[in-house]
C-alpha positions in Angstrom: 106.3 131.4 118.3 106.2 128.2 120.3 103.8 125.5 119.0 101.6 124.3 121.8 99.4 121.9 120.0 100.9 118.4 119.9 101.6 117.0 116.5 99.7 113.9 115.4 102.3 111.0 114.9 101.9 108.5 112.2 100.4 105.3 113.4 102.8 102.3 113.1 101.6 98.8 112.4 103.1 95.3 113.0 101.3 92.7 110.7 101.0 89.3 112.0 99.9 86.3 109.8 99.2 82.7 110.6 100.2 79.9 108.3 97.9 76.9 108.7 97.9 73.3 107.2 95.9 73.2 104.0 96.4 77.0 103.1 99.2 77.6 100.5 102.0 79.9 101.3 101.1 81.8 98.3 97.7 82.6 99.7 99.2 83.7 103.0 101.7 85.9 101.0 98.8 87.5 99.0 96.8 88.1 102.2 99.7 89.7 103.9 100.4 92.0 100.9 96.7 93.0 100.9 96.9 93.7 104.6 99.9 95.9 104.1 98.2 97.8 101.4 95.1 98.4 103.6 97.2 99.6 106.5 99.2 101.9 104.2 96.0 103.3 102.8 94.7 104.0 106.3 97.9 106.1 107.0 99.8 103.6 109.0 103.4 103.0 108.6 104.1 99.2 108.4 107.2 98.6 110.4 107.4 94.8 110.2 105.6 91.6 109.2 105.6 88.4 111.3 104.3 85.0 110.3 104.0 81.9 112.2 102.9 78.3 111.5 100.1 76.5 113.4 100.0 72.7 113.1 
């Protein structure tokens, strides 16, 4: 039998964080890890994490 109903693909997520002056790199790391866990719990596959620095 041929399946005619499209399969639901797993969502993919790119996590983006912003490092700011006055915020420790450890805080950013912890926040990004929490975001990764939230995305994963919501059913998304985290494909990459990108962080940048704002002066």
